[in-house]
PyMOL CGO cylinders between C-alpha atoms (Angstrom):
from pymol import cmd
from pymol.cgo import CYLINDER

trace = [
    CYLINDER, 115.87, 121.87, 98.61, 118.97, 119.80, 98.00, 0.3, 1, 1, 1, 1, 1, 1,
    CYLINDER, 118.97, 119.80, 98.00, 120.90, 122.27, 100.32, 0.3, 1, 1, 1, 1, 1, 1,
    CYLINDER, 120.90, 122.27, 100.32, 118.20, 121.76, 103.25, 0.3, 1, 1, 1, 1, 1, 1,
    CYLINDER, 118.20, 121.76, 103.25, 118.63, 117.93, 102.63, 0.3, 1, 1, 1, 1, 1, 1,
    CYLINDER, 118.63, 117.93, 102.63, 122.45, 118.10, 103.04, 0.3, 1, 1, 1, 1, 1, 1,
    CYLINDER, 122.45, 118.10, 103.04, 122.09, 120.26, 105.87, 0.3, 1, 1, 1, 1, 1, 1,
    CYLINDER, 122.09, 120.26, 105.87, 119.89, 117.77, 107.72, 0.3, 1, 1, 1, 1, 1, 1,
    CYLINDER, 119.89, 117.77, 107.72, 122.06, 114.87, 106.94, 0.3, 1, 1, 1, 1, 1, 1,
    CYLINDER, 122.06, 114.87, 106.94, 125.04, 116.65, 108.10, 0.3, 1, 1, 1, 1, 1, 1,
    CYLINDER, 125.04, 116.65, 108.10, 123.17, 117.75, 111.27, 0.3, 1, 1, 1, 1, 1, 1,
    CYLINDER, 123.17, 117.75, 111.27, 121.85, 113.84, 111.75, 0.3, 1, 1, 1, 1, 1, 1,
    CYLINDER, 121.85, 113.84, 111.75, 125.58, 112.57, 111.38, 0.3, 1, 1, 1, 1, 1, 1,
    CYLINDER, 125.58, 112.57, 111.38, 127.14, 114.96, 113.58, 0.3, 1, 1, 1, 1, 1, 1,
    CYLINDER, 127.14, 114.96, 113.58, 124.39, 114.63, 116.38, 0.3, 1, 1, 1, 1, 1, 1,
    CYLINDER, 124.39, 114.63, 116.38, 125.17, 111.09, 116.07, 0.3, 1, 1, 1, 1, 1, 1,
    CYLINDER, 125.17, 111.09, 116.07, 128.85, 111.45, 116.17, 0.3, 1, 1, 1, 1, 1, 1,
    CYLINDER, 128.85, 111.45, 116.17, 128.27, 113.62, 119.15, 0.3, 1, 1, 1, 1, 1, 1,
    CYLINDER, 128.27, 113.62, 119.15, 126.09, 110.87, 121.01, 0.3, 1, 1, 1, 1, 1, 1,
    CYLINDER, 126.09, 110.87, 121.01, 128.84, 108.28, 120.33, 0.3, 1, 1, 1, 1, 1, 1,
    CYLINDER, 128.84, 108.28, 120.33, 131.41, 110.51, 122.04, 0.3, 1, 1, 1, 1, 1, 1,
    CYLINDER, 131.41, 110.51, 122.04, 129.68, 111.19, 124.69, 0.3, 1, 1, 1, 1, 1, 1,
    CYLINDER, 129.68, 111.19, 124.69, 128.76, 107.48, 125.36, 0.3, 1, 1, 1, 1, 1, 1,
    CYLINDER, 128.76, 107.48, 125.36, 132.50, 106.32, 124.79, 0.3, 1, 1, 1, 1, 1, 1,
    CYLINDER, 132.50, 106.32, 124.79, 133.24, 109.14, 127.37, 0.3, 1, 1, 1, 1, 1, 1,
    CYLINDER, 133.24, 109.14, 127.37, 131.14, 107.41, 129.96, 0.3, 1, 1, 1, 1, 1, 1,
    CYLINDER, 131.14, 107.41, 129.96, 127.52, 109.22, 129.97, 0.3, 1, 1, 1, 1, 1, 1,
    CYLINDER, 127.52, 109.22, 129.97, 124.62, 107.60, 129.75, 0.3, 1, 1, 1, 1, 1, 1,
    CYLINDER, 124.62, 107.60, 129.75, 122.29, 107.33, 127.09, 0.3, 1, 1, 1, 1, 1, 1,
    CYLINDER, 122.29, 107.33, 127.09, 120.02, 110.22, 128.54, 0.3, 1, 1, 1, 1, 1, 1,
    CYLINDER, 120.02, 110.22, 128.54, 122.53, 112.46, 129.31, 0.3, 1, 1, 1, 1, 1, 1,
    CYLINDER, 122.53, 112.46, 129.31, 124.31, 111.97, 126.11, 0.3, 1, 1, 1, 1, 1, 1,
    CYLINDER, 124.31, 111.97, 126.11, 121.01, 113.25, 124.37, 0.3, 1, 1, 1, 1, 1, 1,
    CYLINDER, 121.01, 113.25, 124.37, 120.74, 116.06, 126.64, 0.3, 1, 1, 1, 1, 1, 1,
    CYLINDER, 120.74, 116.06, 126.64, 123.86, 117.24, 125.80, 0.3, 1, 1, 1, 1, 1, 1,
    CYLINDER, 123.86, 117.24, 125.80, 123.35, 116.59, 121.92, 0.3, 1, 1, 1, 1, 1, 1,
    CYLINDER, 123.35, 116.59, 121.92, 119.99, 118.64, 122.16, 0.3, 1, 1, 1, 1, 1, 1,
    CYLINDER, 119.99, 118.64, 122.16, 120.83, 121.62, 123.93, 0.3, 1, 1, 1, 1, 1, 1,
    CYLINDER, 120.83, 121.62, 123.93, 124.41, 122.79, 122.50, 0.3, 1, 1, 1, 1, 1, 1,
    CYLINDER, 124.41, 122.79, 122.50, 123.58, 126.53, 123.03, 0.3, 1, 1, 1, 1, 1, 1,
    CYLINDER, 123.58, 126.53, 123.03, 123.46, 126.11, 126.78, 0.3, 1, 1, 1, 1, 1, 1,
    CYLINDER, 123.46, 126.11, 126.78, 127.38, 125.50, 126.83, 0.3, 1, 1, 1, 1, 1, 1,
    CYLINDER, 127.38, 125.50, 126.83, 128.29, 128.36, 124.42, 0.3, 1, 1, 1, 1, 1, 1,
    CYLINDER, 128.29, 128.36, 124.42, 130.25, 131.00, 125.67, 0.3, 1, 1, 1, 1, 1, 1,
    CYLINDER, 130.25, 131.00, 125.67, 129.51, 134.89, 124.82, 0.3, 1, 1, 1, 1, 1, 1,
    CYLINDER, 129.51, 134.89, 124.82, 132.00, 135.07, 121.82, 0.3, 1, 1, 1, 1, 1, 1,
    CYLINDER, 132.00, 135.07, 121.82, 130.73, 131.66, 120.37, 0.3, 1, 1, 1, 1, 1, 1,
    CYLINDER, 130.73, 131.66, 120.37, 126.98, 132.82, 120.52, 0.3, 1, 1, 1, 1, 1, 1,
    CYLINDER, 126.98, 132.82, 120.52, 128.37, 136.43, 118.98, 0.3, 1, 1, 1, 1, 1, 1,
    CYLINDER, 128.37, 136.43, 118.98, 130.14, 134.50, 116.15, 0.3, 1, 1, 1, 1, 1, 1,
    CYLINDER, 130.14, 134.50, 116.15, 126.96, 132.00, 115.50, 0.3, 1, 1, 1, 1, 1, 1,
    CYLINDER, 126.96, 132.00, 115.50, 124.43, 135.04, 115.39, 0.3, 1, 1, 1, 1, 1, 1,
    CYLINDER, 124.43, 135.04, 115.39, 127.01, 136.79, 113.28, 0.3, 1, 1, 1, 1, 1, 1,
    CYLINDER, 127.01, 136.79, 113.28, 127.02, 134.32, 111.02, 0.3, 1, 1, 1, 1, 1, 1,
    CYLINDER, 127.02, 134.32, 111.02, 123.04, 133.68, 110.71, 0.3, 1, 1, 1, 1, 1, 1,
    CYLINDER, 123.04, 133.68, 110.71, 122.78, 137.19, 110.34, 0.3, 1, 1, 1, 1, 1, 1,
    CYLINDER, 122.78, 137.19, 110.34, 125.22, 137.34, 107.18, 0.3, 1, 1, 1, 1, 1, 1,
    CYLINDER, 125.22, 137.34, 107.18, 123.02, 134.03, 105.86, 0.3, 1, 1, 1, 1, 1, 1,
    CYLINDER, 123.02, 134.03, 105.86, 119.66, 136.05, 106.15, 0.3, 1, 1, 1, 1, 1, 1,
    CYLINDER, 119.66, 136.05, 106.15, 121.17, 139.36, 104.69, 0.3, 1, 1, 1, 1, 1, 1,
    CYLINDER, 121.17, 139.36, 104.69, 122.71, 137.47, 101.82, 0.3, 1, 1, 1, 1, 1, 1,
    CYLINDER, 122.71, 137.47, 101.82, 119.40, 135.28, 100.98, 0.3, 1, 1, 1, 1, 1, 1,
    CYLINDER, 119.40, 135.28, 100.98, 117.26, 138.76, 101.23, 0.3, 1, 1, 1, 1, 1, 1,
    CYLINDER, 117.26, 138.76, 101.23, 119.81, 140.61, 98.91, 0.3, 1, 1, 1, 1, 1, 1,
    CYLINDER, 119.81, 140.61, 98.91, 119.73, 137.63, 96.58, 0.3, 1, 1, 1, 1, 1, 1,
    CYLINDER, 119.73, 137.63, 96.58, 115.77, 137.52, 96.82, 0.3, 1, 1, 1, 1, 1, 1,
    CYLINDER, 115.77, 137.52, 96.82, 115.62, 141.50, 96.08, 0.3, 1, 1, 1, 1, 1, 1,
    CYLINDER, 115.62, 141.50, 96.08, 118.19, 141.36, 93.16, 0.3, 1, 1, 1, 1, 1, 1,
    CYLINDER, 118.19, 141.36, 93.16, 116.03, 138.45, 91.69, 0.3, 1, 1, 1, 1, 1, 1,
    CYLINDER, 116.03, 138.45, 91.69, 112.78, 140.47, 92.16, 0.3, 1, 1, 1, 1, 1, 1,
    CYLINDER, 112.78, 140.47, 92.16, 114.26, 143.55, 90.80, 0.3, 1, 1, 1, 1, 1, 1,
    CYLINDER, 114.26, 143.55, 90.80, 115.71, 141.61, 87.57, 0.3, 1, 1, 1, 1, 1, 1,
    CYLINDER, 115.71, 141.61, 87.57, 112.23, 140.41, 86.37, 0.3, 1, 1, 1, 1, 1, 1,
    CYLINDER, 112.23, 140.41, 86.37, 110.66, 143.69, 86.14, 0.3, 1, 1, 1, 1, 1, 1,
]
cmd.load_cgo(trace, "trace")
């Protein structure tokens, strides 16, 4: 639960920072919000590959730890 809370806090802080940077660069607030909410539209193929690979590793590790914990309880 702590990890999810920390992740959401970091997401909020980084999105706020991104909004601030966009506003300083001259975007209006609606365009800055659009840029903050749609980061995957500006990602290149290599960045998408890395994102999906890291997500795969995260879920694979979670599944491995779940299976390991389940087998130890038997």
